[in-house]
Each structure stands twice: as structure tokens, then as C-alpha cells.
A tleap script that builds the chain and sets N, CA, C and O, in Angstrom:
source leaprc.protein.ff14SB
mol = sequence {
  NMET PRO TYR VAL ILE ALA ALA PRO CYS ILE
  ASP VAL THR ASP LYS SER CYS ILE GLU GLU
  CYS PRO VAL ASP CYS ILE TYR GLU GLY ASP
  ARG LYS LEU TYR ILE ASN PRO LYS GLU CYS
  ILE ASP CYS GLY ALA CYS GLU PRO VAL CYS
  PRO VAL GLU ALA ILE SER GLN ASP ARG ARG
  VAL ALA THR GLU TYR GLY ASP PHE VAL ALA
  ASP ASN ALA ALA PHE PHE THR VAL THR LEU
  PRO GLY ARG ASP GLU PRO LEU GLY ASN PRO
  GLY GLY ALA ALA GLU LEU GLY PRO VAL GLY
  VAL ASP THR GLU LEU VAL ALA GLY TYR GLU
  CSER
}
set mol.1.N position { 0.799 -1.209 0.132 }
set mol.1.CA position { -0.097 -0.298 0.098 }
set mol.1.C position { 0.727 1.163 0.178 }
set mol.1.O position { 0.763 1.769 1.250 }
set mol.2.N position { 1.495 1.778 -1.217 }
set mol.2.CA position { 2.022 2.789 -0.976 }
set mol.2.C position { 1.310 4.229 -0.647 }
set mol.2.O position { 0.099 4.382 -0.489 }
set mol.3.N position { 2.057 4.992 -0.594 }
set mol.3.CA position { 1.598 6.511 -0.362 }
set mol.3.C position { 1.039 7.246 -1.704 }
set mol.3.O position { 1.397 6.920 -2.836 }
set mol.4.N position { 0.279 8.095 -1.466 }
set mol.4.CA position { -0.214 8.876 -2.905 }
set mol.4.C position { -0.323 10.438 -2.342 }
set mol.4.O position { -0.878 10.851 -1.324 }
set mol.5.N position { 0.345 11.096 -3.284 }
set mol.5.CA position { -0.228 12.468 -2.710 }
set mol.5.C position { -1.320 13.174 -3.839 }
set mol.5.O position { -0.948 13.100 -5.010 }
set mol.6.N position { -2.443 13.753 -3.620 }
set mol.6.CA position { -3.560 13.959 -4.492 }
set mol.6.C position { -3.253 15.614 -4.415 }
set mol.6.O position { -2.209 16.172 -4.078 }
set mol.7.N position { -4.585 16.221 -4.863 }
set mol.7.CA position { -4.779 17.622 -5.680 }
set mol.7.C position { -4.584 18.466 -4.218 }
set mol.7.O position { -4.122 19.574 -4.492 }
set mol.8.N position { -4.700 18.373 -3.374 }
set mol.8.CA position { -4.344 19.432 -2.375 }
set mol.8.C position { -2.947 19.890 -2.183 }
set mol.8.O position { -2.609 20.885 -1.543 }
set mol.9.N position { -2.237 19.128 -2.753 }
set mol.9.CA position { -0.456 19.650 -3.101 }
set mol.9.C position { -0.439 20.356 -4.381 }
set mol.9.O position { 0.556 20.973 -4.761 }
set mol.10.N position { -1.488 20.279 -5.032 }
set mol.10.CA position { -0.969 21.142 -6.567 }
set mol.10.C position { -0.822 22.799 -5.874 }
set mol.10.O position { -1.678 23.359 -5.188 }
set mol.11.N position { 0.245 23.238 -6.203 }
set mol.11.CA position { 0.381 24.772 -6.099 }
set mol.11.C position { 0.971 25.165 -4.835 }
set mol.11.O position { 1.240 26.344 -4.608 }
set mol.12.N position { 1.241 24.003 -3.792 }
set mol.12.CA position { 1.615 24.213 -2.400 }
set mol.12.C position { 2.798 23.617 -2.271 }
set mol.12.O position { 3.680 24.285 -1.732 }
set mol.13.N position { 3.076 22.425 -2.660 }
set mol.13.CA position { 4.535 22.097 -2.473 }
set mol.13.C position { 5.048 22.116 -1.214 }
set mol.13.O position { 6.274 22.220 -1.240 }
set mol.14.N position { 4.582 22.056 -0.119 }
set mol.14.CA position { 5.241 22.347 1.310 }
set mol.14.C position { 6.700 21.706 1.447 }
set mol.14.O position { 7.655 22.362 1.863 }
set mol.15.N position { 6.775 20.532 1.107 }
set mol.15.CA position { 8.112 19.785 1.442 }
set mol.15.C position { 8.206 19.167 2.562 }
set mol.15.O position { 8.971 18.207 2.656 }
set mol.16.N position { 7.445 19.597 3.634 }
set mol.16.CA position { 7.755 18.642 4.806 }
set mol.16.C position { 7.673 17.152 4.895 }
set mol.16.O position { 8.127 16.435 5.786 }
set mol.17.N position { 7.103 16.855 3.963 }
set mol.17.CA position { 7.108 15.357 3.506 }
set mol.17.C position { 8.229 14.870 3.102 }
set mol.17.O position { 8.576 13.802 3.608 }
set mol.18.N position { 9.000 15.431 2.209 }
set mol.18.CA position { 10.446 15.285 1.683 }
set mol.18.C position { 11.267 14.999 2.995 }
set mol.18.O position { 11.887 13.966 3.245 }
set mol.19.N position { 11.152 16.076 3.751 }
set mol.19.CA position { 12.299 15.948 5.058 }
set mol.19.C position { 12.091 14.918 5.935 }
set mol.19.O position { 13.075 14.615 6.610 }
set mol.20.N position { 10.826 14.134 6.160 }
set mol.20.CA position { 10.455 13.235 7.080 }
set mol.20.C position { 10.331 11.680 6.210 }
set mol.20.O position { 10.000 10.623 6.749 }
set mol.21.N position { 10.648 11.835 4.899 }
set mol.21.CA position { 10.631 10.496 4.181 }
set mol.21.C position { 12.129 9.472 4.402 }
set mol.21.O position { 13.083 9.605 3.635 }
set mol.22.N position { 12.139 8.718 5.270 }
set mol.22.CA position { 13.227 8.029 5.236 }
set mol.22.C position { 13.955 7.043 4.179 }
set mol.22.O position { 14.902 6.305 4.447 }
set mol.23.N position { 13.298 7.187 2.881 }
set mol.23.CA position { 14.007 6.489 1.881 }
set mol.23.C position { 14.173 7.303 0.628 }
set mol.23.O position { 14.548 6.867 -0.460 }
set mol.24.N position { 13.840 8.569 0.926 }
set mol.24.CA position { 13.791 9.716 -0.418 }
set mol.24.C position { 13.439 9.362 -1.780 }
set mol.24.O position { 13.990 9.393 -2.881 }
set mol.25.N position { 11.926 8.892 -1.131 }
set mol.25.CA position { 10.968 8.405 -2.627 }
set mol.25.C position { 9.893 9.646 -2.995 }
set mol.25.O position { 9.032 9.304 -3.806 }
set mol.26.N position { 9.830 10.732 -2.623 }
set mol.26.CA position { 9.163 11.792 -2.852 }
set mol.26.C position { 9.668 12.914 -3.800 }
set mol.26.O position { 10.320 13.905 -3.470 }
set mol.27.N position { 9.335 12.644 -4.770 }
set mol.27.CA position { 10.088 13.554 -6.198 }
set mol.27.C position { 9.160 14.731 -6.623 }
set mol.27.O position { 7.981 14.633 -6.964 }
set mol.28.N position { 10.080 16.111 -6.519 }
set mol.28.CA position { 9.291 17.362 -6.999 }
set mol.28.C position { 8.905 17.363 -8.692 }
set mol.28.O position { 9.856 17.409 -9.472 }
set mol.29.N position { 7.699 17.317 -9.166 }
set mol.29.CA position { 7.227 17.960 -10.144 }
set mol.29.C position { 7.368 19.506 -10.485 }
set mol.29.O position { 8.327 20.143 -10.049 }
set mol.30.N position { 6.561 19.989 -11.136 }
set mol.30.CA position { 6.525 21.349 -11.109 }
set mol.30.C position { 5.394 21.853 -10.301 }
set mol.30.O position { 5.745 22.767 -9.555 }
set mol.31.N position { 4.172 21.544 -10.223 }
set mol.31.CA position { 3.232 22.059 -9.292 }
set mol.31.C position { 2.953 21.312 -8.161 }
set mol.31.O position { 2.427 21.827 -7.175 }
set mol.32.N position { 3.379 19.693 -8.239 }
set mol.32.CA position { 3.035 18.791 -7.111 }
set mol.32.C position { 4.339 18.123 -6.873 }
set mol.32.O position { 5.435 18.274 -7.414 }
set mol.33.N position { 3.924 17.336 -5.911 }
set mol.33.CA position { 4.898 16.391 -5.172 }
set mol.33.C position { 4.360 14.706 -5.511 }
set mol.33.O position { 3.171 14.395 -5.589 }
set mol.34.N position { 5.253 13.963 -5.644 }
set mol.34.CA position { 4.989 12.696 -6.174 }
set mol.34.C position { 5.730 11.536 -5.503 }
set mol.34.O position { 6.959 11.468 -5.500 }
set mol.35.N position { 5.053 10.769 -5.024 }
set mol.35.CA position { 5.354 9.532 -4.235 }
set mol.35.C position { 6.119 8.185 -4.836 }
set mol.35.O position { 5.235 7.337 -4.959 }
set mol.36.N position { 7.039 7.789 -5.143 }
set mol.36.CA position { 7.471 6.808 -5.914 }
set mol.36.C position { 6.810 5.334 -5.365 }
set mol.36.O position { 7.245 4.655 -4.434 }
set mol.37.N position { 5.706 5.066 -6.167 }
set mol.37.CA position { 5.175 3.953 -5.700 }
set mol.37.C position { 6.215 2.687 -5.394 }
set mol.37.O position { 5.845 1.982 -4.456 }
set mol.38.N position { 7.129 2.395 -5.870 }
set mol.38.CA position { 8.123 1.282 -6.036 }
set mol.38.C position { 9.194 1.433 -5.136 }
set mol.38.O position { 9.827 0.440 -4.778 }
set mol.39.N position { 9.486 2.625 -4.705 }
set mol.39.CA position { 10.363 3.160 -3.719 }
set mol.39.C position { 9.930 3.124 -2.288 }
set mol.39.O position { 10.622 2.621 -1.403 }
set mol.40.N position { 8.689 3.708 -2.082 }
set mol.40.CA position { 7.997 3.971 -1.013 }
set mol.40.C position { 7.665 2.698 -0.137 }
set mol.40.O position { 6.920 1.793 -0.512 }
set mol.41.N position { 8.399 2.755 1.235 }
set mol.41.CA position { 8.120 1.579 1.890 }
set mol.41.C position { 7.159 1.442 2.913 }
set mol.41.O position { 7.145 0.564 3.775 }
set mol.42.N position { 6.307 2.423 2.754 }
set mol.42.CA position { 4.800 2.508 3.638 }
set mol.42.C position { 5.173 2.712 4.969 }
set mol.42.O position { 4.743 1.928 5.816 }
set mol.43.N position { 5.679 3.352 5.193 }
set mol.43.CA position { 5.941 3.840 6.794 }
set mol.43.C position { 5.043 4.782 7.195 }
set mol.43.O position { 4.631 4.756 8.355 }
set mol.44.N position { 4.618 5.733 6.309 }
set mol.44.CA position { 3.774 6.754 6.841 }
set mol.44.C position { 4.054 7.915 7.534 }
set mol.44.O position { 3.250 8.691 8.051 }
set mol.45.N position { 5.500 7.985 7.498 }
set mol.45.CA position { 5.883 9.056 7.890 }
set mol.45.C position { 5.527 10.429 7.391 }
set mol.45.O position { 5.361 11.403 8.125 }
set mol.46.N position { 5.426 10.424 6.120 }
set mol.46.CA position { 5.299 11.850 5.201 }
set mol.46.C position { 3.473 11.814 5.383 }
set mol.46.O position { 3.027 12.683 4.634 }
set mol.47.N position { 2.810 11.396 5.817 }
set mol.47.CA position { 1.342 11.603 5.798 }
set mol.47.C position { 1.161 12.593 7.085 }
set mol.47.O position { 0.697 13.683 6.750 }
set mol.48.N position { 1.371 12.486 8.203 }
set mol.48.CA position { 0.978 13.434 9.404 }
set mol.48.C position { 1.477 14.765 9.113 }
set mol.48.O position { 0.865 15.795 9.397 }
set mol.49.N position { 2.673 14.709 8.504 }
set mol.49.CA position { 3.484 16.519 8.768 }
set mol.49.C position { 2.598 17.253 7.010 }
set mol.49.O position { 2.727 18.409 6.609 }
set mol.50.N position { 2.051 16.510 6.547 }
set mol.50.CA position { 1.074 17.311 5.092 }
set mol.50.C position { 0.458 18.410 5.933 }
set mol.50.O position { -0.188 17.990 6.892 }
set mol.51.N position { 0.512 19.673 5.792 }
set mol.51.CA position { -0.355 20.578 6.370 }
set mol.51.C position { -1.648 20.939 5.281 }
set mol.51.O position { -2.454 21.824 5.568 }
set mol.52.N position { -1.726 20.336 4.301 }
set mol.52.CA position { -2.764 20.221 3.407 }
set mol.52.C position { -3.442 19.080 3.427 }
set mol.52.O position { -4.479 18.997 2.770 }
set mol.53.N position { -2.946 17.931 4.233 }
set mol.53.CA position { -3.724 16.754 4.002 }
set mol.53.C position { -4.197 15.758 2.616 }
set mol.53.O position { -5.127 15.004 2.326 }
set mol.54.N position { -2.933 16.276 1.983 }
set mol.54.CA position { -3.145 15.522 0.491 }
set mol.54.C position { -2.658 14.309 0.314 }
set mol.54.O position { -2.788 13.749 -0.774 }
set mol.55.N position { -1.906 13.613 1.554 }
set mol.55.CA position { -1.123 12.361 1.199 }
set mol.55.C position { -2.242 11.159 1.945 }
set mol.55.O position { -3.076 11.353 2.830 }
set mol.56.N position { -1.979 10.193 1.391 }
set mol.56.CA position { -2.655 8.820 2.304 }
set mol.56.C position { -2.325 7.792 1.508 }
set mol.56.O position { -1.630 7.929 0.502 }
set mol.57.N position { -2.913 6.445 1.998 }
set mol.57.CA position { -2.592 5.335 1.664 }
set mol.57.C position { -3.272 5.387 0.238 }
set mol.57.O position { -4.180 6.151 -0.090 }
set mol.58.N position { -2.669 4.441 -0.537 }
set mol.58.CA position { -3.224 4.685 -2.052 }
set mol.58.C position { -4.766 3.926 -1.968 }
set mol.58.O position { -5.490 4.088 -2.951 }
set mol.59.N position { -5.154 3.320 -1.124 }
set mol.59.CA position { -6.212 2.398 -0.732 }
set mol.59.C position { -7.375 3.532 -0.009 }
set mol.59.O position { -8.590 3.395 -0.147 }
set mol.60.N position { -6.890 4.373 0.577 }
set mol.60.CA position { -7.408 5.355 1.240 }
set mol.60.C position { -7.981 6.960 0.663 }
set mol.60.O position { -8.674 7.855 1.147 }
set mol.61.N position { -7.204 6.714 -0.740 }
set mol.61.CA position { -7.611 8.178 -0.898 }
set mol.61.C position { -9.073 8.664 -1.179 }
set mol.61.O position { -9.890 7.971 -1.785 }
set mol.62.N position { -9.314 9.818 -0.726 }
set mol.62.CA position { -10.809 10.529 -0.987 }
set mol.62.C position { -11.389 9.953 -2.431 }
set mol.62.O position { -10.584 9.842 -3.356 }
set mol.63.N position { -12.621 9.626 -2.611 }
set mol.63.CA position { -13.199 9.480 -3.837 }
set mol.63.C position { -12.936 10.742 -5.215 }
set mol.63.O position { -12.933 10.615 -6.439 }
set mol.64.N position { -12.780 11.667 -4.509 }
set mol.64.CA position { -12.856 12.673 -5.495 }
set mol.64.C position { -11.317 13.065 -6.096 }
set mol.64.O position { -11.008 13.828 -7.012 }
set mol.65.N position { -10.463 12.213 -5.182 }
set mol.65.CA position { -9.135 12.436 -5.698 }
set mol.65.C position { -8.531 10.878 -6.361 }
set mol.65.O position { -7.336 10.673 -6.573 }
set mol.66.N position { -9.475 10.016 -6.584 }
set mol.66.CA position { -9.526 8.555 -7.221 }
set mol.66.C position { -8.099 8.825 -8.310 }
set mol.66.O position { -6.942 8.478 -8.072 }
set mol.67.N position { -8.524 9.426 -9.335 }
set mol.67.CA position { -7.474 9.671 -10.366 }
set mol.67.C position { -6.080 10.139 -9.945 }
set mol.67.O position { -5.221 10.315 -10.809 }
set mol.68.N position { -5.825 10.345 -8.660 }
set mol.68.CA position { -3.992 10.764 -8.111 }
set mol.68.C position { -3.567 9.680 -8.141 }
set mol.68.O position { -2.445 9.624 -8.644 }
set mol.69.N position { -4.204 8.241 -7.636 }
set mol.69.CA position { -3.532 7.112 -7.409 }
set mol.69.C position { -2.735 6.776 -8.906 }
set mol.69.O position { -1.554 6.992 -9.179 }
set mol.70.N position { -3.726 6.217 -9.707 }
set mol.70.CA position { -2.772 6.133 -11.138 }
set mol.70.C position { -2.053 7.121 -11.810 }
set mol.70.O position { -1.350 6.865 -12.787 }
set mol.71.N position { -2.203 8.345 -11.294 }
set mol.71.CA position { -1.639 9.804 -11.855 }
set mol.71.C position { -0.105 9.503 -11.112 }
set mol.71.O position { 0.927 9.404 -11.775 }
set mol.72.N position { -0.160 9.369 -9.512 }
set mol.72.CA position { 1.295 9.389 -9.214 }
set mol.72.C position { 1.890 8.234 -9.805 }
set mol.72.O position { 3.037 8.406 -10.216 }
set mol.73.N position { 1.474 7.287 -9.926 }
set mol.73.CA position { 2.495 6.396 -10.537 }
set mol.73.C position { 2.679 6.254 -11.980 }
set mol.73.O position { 3.412 5.410 -12.497 }
set mol.74.N position { 1.986 7.111 -12.597 }
set mol.74.CA position { 2.290 7.350 -14.016 }
set mol.74.C position { 3.409 8.533 -14.315 }
set mol.74.O position { 4.016 8.748 -15.364 }
set mol.75.N position { 3.482 9.229 -13.046 }
set mol.75.CA position { 4.657 10.177 -13.228 }
set mol.75.C position { 5.985 9.554 -13.251 }
set mol.75.O position { 6.972 10.239 -13.521 }
set mol.76.N position { 6.088 8.188 -12.962 }
set mol.76.CA position { 6.947 7.484 -12.872 }
set mol.76.C position { 7.162 6.049 -14.362 }
set mol.76.O position { 8.154 5.363 -14.604 }
set mol.77.N position { 6.175 6.063 -14.869 }
set mol.77.CA position { 6.028 5.411 -15.637 }
set mol.77.C position { 6.048 5.904 -17.273 }
set mol.77.O position { 6.669 5.283 -18.135 }
set mol.78.N position { 5.322 7.026 -17.512 }
set mol.78.CA position { 5.084 7.579 -18.909 }
set mol.78.C position { 6.194 8.494 -19.092 }
set mol.78.O position { 6.663 9.183 -18.185 }
set mol.79.N position { 6.535 8.483 -20.104 }
set mol.79.CA position { 7.689 9.951 -20.633 }
set mol.79.C position { 6.677 11.225 -20.472 }
set mol.79.O position { 5.603 11.495 -21.009 }
set mol.80.N position { 7.479 11.886 -19.506 }
set mol.80.CA position { 7.019 13.455 -19.299 }
set mol.80.C position { 7.214 14.223 -19.998 }
set mol.80.O position { 8.174 13.951 -20.720 }
set mol.81.N position { 6.600 15.474 -20.258 }
set mol.81.CA position { 7.125 16.160 -21.305 }
set mol.81.C position { 8.483 16.993 -21.016 }
set mol.81.O position { 8.776 17.574 -19.971 }
set mol.82.N position { 9.337 16.889 -22.371 }
set mol.82.CA position { 10.464 17.460 -22.500 }
set mol.82.C position { 11.590 16.144 -22.081 }
set mol.82.O position { 12.807 16.248 -22.232 }
set mol.83.N position { 11.132 15.334 -21.718 }
set mol.83.CA position { 11.967 14.257 -21.287 }
set mol.83.C position { 11.955 12.768 -22.630 }
set mol.83.O position { 11.011 12.488 -23.369 }
set mol.84.N position { 12.959 12.248 -22.577 }
set mol.84.CA position { 13.220 11.174 -23.659 }
set mol.84.C position { 12.692 9.953 -23.230 }
set mol.84.O position { 12.295 9.052 -23.969 }
set mol.85.N position { 12.706 9.958 -21.783 }
set mol.85.CA position { 12.004 8.449 -21.239 }
set mol.85.C position { 11.362 8.364 -19.864 }
set mol.85.O position { 11.605 9.361 -19.184 }
set mol.86.N position { 10.801 7.681 -19.422 }
set mol.86.CA position { 10.210 7.828 -18.133 }
set mol.86.C position { 10.892 7.958 -16.639 }
set mol.86.O position { 11.780 7.105 -16.603 }
set mol.87.N position { 10.862 8.389 -15.887 }
set mol.87.CA position { 11.757 8.593 -14.786 }
set mol.87.C position { 12.261 6.997 -14.267 }
set mol.87.O position { 13.364 6.715 -13.796 }
set mol.88.N position { 11.217 6.155 -14.482 }
set mol.88.CA position { 11.454 4.791 -13.486 }
set mol.88.C position { 11.624 4.810 -12.449 }
set mol.88.O position { 10.757 5.438 -11.841 }
set mol.89.N position { 12.545 4.309 -11.733 }
set mol.89.CA position { 13.067 4.276 -10.214 }
set mol.89.C position { 14.520 4.633 -10.236 }
set mol.89.O position { 15.568 3.989 -10.234 }
set mol.90.N position { 14.167 6.003 -10.261 }
set mol.90.CA position { 16.021 6.650 -9.800 }
set mol.90.C position { 16.855 6.339 -8.652 }
set mol.90.O position { 18.062 6.580 -8.632 }
set mol.91.N position { 16.051 5.668 -7.452 }
set mol.91.CA position { 16.703 5.705 -6.448 }
set mol.91.C position { 16.988 6.541 -5.194 }
set mol.91.O position { 17.530 6.383 -4.100 }
set mol.92.N position { 16.349 7.525 -5.895 }
set mol.92.CA position { 16.508 8.901 -4.654 }
set mol.92.C position { 15.957 10.055 -5.256 }
set mol.92.O position { 16.325 10.268 -6.412 }
set mol.93.N position { 14.997 11.012 -4.639 }
set mol.93.CA position { 14.817 12.239 -5.169 }
set mol.93.C position { 15.927 13.269 -5.252 }
set mol.93.O position { 16.169 14.052 -6.171 }
set mol.94.N position { 16.634 13.074 -3.931 }
set mol.94.CA position { 17.419 14.218 -3.782 }
set mol.94.C position { 18.891 14.197 -4.855 }
set mol.94.O position { 19.488 15.228 -5.163 }
set mol.95.N position { 19.236 12.998 -5.254 }
set mol.95.CA position { 20.263 13.009 -6.280 }
set mol.95.C position { 19.312 13.568 -7.536 }
set mol.95.O position { 19.716 14.623 -8.024 }
set mol.96.N position { 18.476 13.174 -7.942 }
set mol.96.CA position { 17.865 13.283 -9.181 }
set mol.96.C position { 17.282 15.037 -9.315 }
set mol.96.O position { 17.307 15.661 -10.376 }
set mol.97.N position { 16.864 15.507 -8.217 }
set mol.97.CA position { 16.492 16.720 -8.379 }
set mol.97.C position { 15.165 17.215 -8.882 }
set mol.97.O position { 14.541 16.571 -9.724 }
set mol.98.N position { 14.722 18.347 -8.383 }
set mol.98.CA position { 13.442 18.694 -9.278 }
set mol.98.C position { 13.468 18.194 -10.668 }
set mol.98.O position { 14.410 18.246 -11.459 }
set mol.99.N position { 12.077 17.615 -10.873 }
set mol.99.CA position { 11.960 17.130 -12.220 }
set mol.99.C position { 11.420 17.942 -13.113 }
set mol.99.O position { 11.588 17.683 -14.304 }
set mol.100.N position { 10.676 19.067 -12.725 }
set mol.100.CA position { 10.296 20.287 -12.966 }
set mol.100.C position { 9.003 20.378 -14.286 }
set mol.100.O position { 8.578 21.365 -14.888 }
set mol.101.N position { 8.584 18.730 -14.415 }
set mol.101.CA position { 7.280 18.944 -15.044 }
set mol.101.C position { 6.396 18.112 -14.345 }
set mol.101.O position { 6.736 17.398 -13.401 }
set mol.102.N position { 5.120 18.209 -14.860 }
set mol.102.CA position { 4.019 17.189 -13.865 }
set mol.102.C position { 3.437 16.335 -15.360 }
set mol.102.O position { 3.666 16.581 -16.544 }
set mol.103.N position { 2.638 15.299 -14.732 }
set mol.103.CA position { 1.644 14.548 -15.463 }
set mol.103.C position { 0.818 15.505 -16.120 }
set mol.103.O position { 0.656 16.633 -15.655 }
set mol.104.N position { 0.325 15.142 -17.103 }
set mol.104.CA position { -0.966 15.936 -18.017 }
set mol.104.C position { -1.897 16.157 -17.185 }
set mol.104.O position { -2.388 17.282 -17.285 }
set mol.105.N position { -2.501 15.219 -16.066 }
set mol.105.CA position { -3.544 15.502 -15.271 }
set mol.105.C position { -3.001 16.801 -14.099 }
set mol.105.O position { -3.817 17.637 -13.712 }
set mol.106.N position { -2.022 16.815 -13.782 }
set mol.106.CA position { -1.981 17.694 -12.934 }
set mol.106.C position { -1.383 18.938 -13.653 }
set mol.106.O position { -1.730 20.018 -13.174 }
set mol.107.N position { -0.530 18.968 -14.739 }
set mol.107.CA position { -0.459 20.226 -15.331 }
set mol.107.C position { -1.730 20.777 -15.568 }
set mol.107.O position { -1.997 21.880 -15.092 }
set mol.108.N position { -2.444 20.236 -16.153 }
set mol.108.CA position { -3.954 20.880 -16.655 }
set mol.108.C position { -4.942 20.996 -15.301 }
set mol.108.O position { -6.163 21.109 -15.412 }
set mol.109.N position { -4.380 20.961 -14.251 }
set mol.109.CA position { -5.512 20.707 -13.119 }
set mol.109.C position { -6.042 22.340 -12.638 }
set mol.109.O position { -5.293 23.294 -12.431 }
set mol.110.N position { -7.065 22.333 -12.568 }
set mol.110.CA position { -7.536 23.393 -12.046 }
set mol.110.C position { -8.392 23.458 -10.744 }
set mol.110.O position { -9.277 22.602 -10.741 }
set mol.111.N position { -8.355 24.309 -9.561 }
set mol.111.CA position { -8.623 23.816 -8.462 }
set mol.111.C position { -10.029 24.742 -8.381 }
set mol.111.O position { -10.771 24.653 -7.403 }
savepdb mol mol.pdb
quit
């Protein structure tokens, strides 16, 4: 049950969750943060520190944010705009740095 970051994070990106993540699996897009489901160890350290309550387990995502479960995974499995290949499992967000782009859902999201 990996954790997912949903719509409340868009254009907020507080990054408190990044500081709490013991495995560095939270990556920075342009408008939102994304948790790599293959790297997440399901510890839950990120969830309580999110000031906008955008983080939850994939099975507990609020109904209105259901699309963000697949979208969070897609950030790592589809080729994002301006990139030559999918991110895959880079093994750590700090070394990769900000990705600077988002999935189609997030890029076009209007709150």
C-alpha cells in the first residue's frame, strides 16, 4: 500500500513530507510532489506532516481524488513532457533533483 499525494498539494508543495521520508522517494514535479510507489516503504512518516492533508495510502484516497492514484504512478512510468524516457525508479529524489514537469492531469488541473 504505497502512499499517494493528491490534489491538495498542487501549487502548495510545502515539502515537509520530503524531510520526513526515510527513503527519499518523494519527487518534485512543477506544481506537485509525487511518491514513487516502487520506492515507498509504506512507513507513513510523510502523512501526518502534510499541512494540506494531501497524502494518504493508495487505498484510502478520497473518492474525489481517485484519479491521483494512477496519476502518481504515471509520473514514473510515462514519458513526461520534455523528457526522453520515463523516470522509472531513480533510487532517490535528492540526487535527481526537481523534475520540473508534471503529469498531464496535474499540469492541466484547475482547483
